[in-house]
N, C-alpha and C positions, 0 to 999 in steps of 0.2 A: 505493497502501499504506500510504505514514505516513498520504496523508488518510482511507481505513477508518481504520486506529487512532486516531487523533485523535475525527475522526467516532465510535468506538464509548467513548472515555473520554469524550466531552462527551456521550454516552447514559448510561452504566452512574451519572455525577457527579448528572448532574438527576433519572434514577427516583431515585435514594440522595434526595435533598430532595424531590420532591414526595411522595415514601413515609412521607418523618420528617414532615414539615409534612404532610400526613394524617393521621396519628395522630395527636400534636399537638393539630390543629383538630377531629378529631372526640374526642379525649377532654374539652377546654377546652367543647366545646360539648355534652356528653353531661353533666357536672358543673353544666353552666351550667342546662342540661332538669330536672335529678334537682332541682336545690335553686330551680327555679321549679312542678315539678313538689311539692316537699313546701311549698312556702309557701302553694300553695292545699289541699290536704291539713288546714295548719294551720288557715285558715280554713271547712276542712269543716269539720272534728271543732267551732271554734268554735261555726258556727249550730247543730250538733249537742244542745252540750251546754246551748242558751238554749233545749230544746225545737222547733227548727228556728226561729227568730224572734232576732232581732239586735236588741236593748232601744231604742228612744228616742234613751235618755238614755245619754253616753258614761260610762265606766265605766271601775275600772282594770285590765289586764289579768290573766289571775292566771299566778303567780308557780312554779306546779309544773317548767316548763320552760323554758330557758333561751329556744332558739329557739323556740320559742312566742314567749313575750314580746316579742320579735323583729321579729316579724310582728301578731300583736294585740296596741292601743296604742288610746289612748281615742277615734282618729281613725274606728279600724276601724269604729264604724257608722254612717258618715259615706261614707267610699270602698269598702262592700261591696254590691256589685247582685246580688240571687242572687231564683229564684224556688221555689218547692217545689209537688210536685205531687203527689196522694196516693189511691194505688189498689188496690180491694180482690186479696186475694189470685187473682183472675181475672180479674186485670188493667181490669176496670172504672173508671174515675175517677171520685174521690167527690170531689174535690175541688182545686180550683188557686189558688195567690197570687200573683200578681205587681206588685205596690204596689212593691215594694224592687226592679225593673226597669221599663225606659220601654218599648224596643223590642221587648220579647214581649207577645202576644196569650198569653189566657185558650187560647182554638182549636194556637197554634203552644206555647203553654205542653202543652198536653195532646196535641198530635203526637211531642213529643220524651222525656215518657214513658213514652209509648203502644210508639214506638218500642227506646226506653233494654227495659223489658220483656218486649218480644217474642224481644228478642237475648236476652234471658238477659244483659242485662249489668247486674255493681254498680258499674263505675265506668265513669271516662273521659273522655272530651273527646267533644265534639260542637258541631260551628257556631263556634267558640272559647269555650263552655261547659263545665265541670268539673264532672260529676257522680258524685253515691255516689247506694244507692240504700241505705236505713236502714228495718230493718221496725219498726214501733214502735204498739205494741197492735191487732196482729191484722192490721194491714194497711202497705202497703209507701209510704216518704215516699221520693220522690225530689228531692234536694238537687240544684240547678243555679249553681253561680258562674260569673255574668262572670265569667273570666281572659281576656279580650280581651285589655287592657294588658299583662301580663305575657306571652302568646305575642305578641302585635304587637313587644316586647323584648325576646324571645329568635330572632323569624327577623333581627330587624333584628341583634342581634347575626349570627348564622351569618354573613345578609349579609355585613354589613361586611369578620367574619373571612376569607368566602371569595374575596373583592375586592382584601383588602389582600395573600391568601397567592397570590393568581395574580400581582400584581404585584411582590411577593414574588421568587418564581421565574421573572420575567421578568427581574429584574434583577440577579438570581446565576446566567440564562440568559448575559447578556450580559459579566459577571463570569466565567464560566468558562467563553467565545470566548477571551475576550483571553489571558487569562491561558492556554489551553490552546495558543494562537499562542505565547506568549512560551517556553514549557514544551515546546513541540516545534520548535521555529526549532534548536536546537541538532543533534535527529535527522535536521530534514530536511536543513538543510546537510553533516550527515555522509551521510547516505543520496544526496544531488544529486555531493558529492566520490567517493563507491563508484562512481557513475553513470561518471561524467569518466573514472576511471582506469579502468578496466576499458574504456570505448572506443578510450580511448589506448591501451590497451597492447595493442588486439585490433591497431588501429592501426598502430604499429608495431611491432610482431612477427611481424601475416601476412606480408605483403610479406619481407624474409629467411626466415623459415621456408618462405616457397612456396619463396624460392630455394634455399635448400638440399639440400630434397626434389627437384626437379624434377632438378637437378646429382646428385645418389649417387644415385636413381633412373637418370640415365643411366650412372653409371659401373659401376653393378649391374647393368647389363640390355645392355650390350654392352660389345664387347672395341674398348678404344680406348688410344694408342698411349702412351709414356710422359708426352711432351710435353703432350700436350690430357691428359692421368688428370693436370699436373703443372698447366695451367691452372684445371682444375674446384676444383681442390684451394684453387690461391689465391682464386677465389670464396667457396668454402665457408667459408673461414679471413676471407673480408674479410666476408662475410653473418655468420659469430660475432660478429668485435668491432663491429657494427652493433648487437646483436642485446646482446653486454652492457654496449654507450651508451646504448641504449632501454631495458635492465636500471637503468642506474645514473641515468638522465634520465628514469624514472619514478618504479622504487620506493621504491627512497631517500627521496624526496625525500616518499612518500606514509607510509610509514611513520617517517621522523623527520624531521619538518618540525623548519624553522627557530624559534629561538623568538623572540616577538616583542619587538623593541624599543621601548619610551616612551624 
């Protein structure tokens, strides 16, 4: 019984720890993804403001928004990789611009844009690219920003946080088991003491009770002479004294233990 209680205690503690860590990790990674997505949106806004073109020469970042100024800096034209695809309203590709990205051909760019157009997606992620559809001069321009580095950093952080959480849960489990053994040790000792008490009491009282019962039944069920009756009563008295000694030897030490002397 004590083992089951200890197991339930450890299970309850570990479930609580896992739940709290799960909430924390989910919250942190959600905030991290939102921040990553917002930075990509700021870059897309910047590309859109420059008429879908990042200037070749560095320029000062706009001061209109403090968050934007932390994302857009003089190095932005050199570290931003993107491509654009222009489509008519019926989905026909008008043109592509893949000059600022190396791993995407014109054909691949058109496939990305046509798939997004057919799915009626105005924004989102596809194969590591953050894209947005912009209506411009009677056409739809899809801007695909290479967000693979940001997404890889997000995945690396997510993976690291999960691994650290698993290691933390394992260490907490070991600690909880050790502490549970120390917490439940007095309970286990008390339980074992009660078991020994019940066993000893049953053993010490069973024999005299059986003897007394048999002699009393004999006296009640049979007519015996005075001498035999007196002999039986002596035996009953002797067994009663035996039970009294058993009580003194078992019950009193159990309920009134001697104080330990150090």
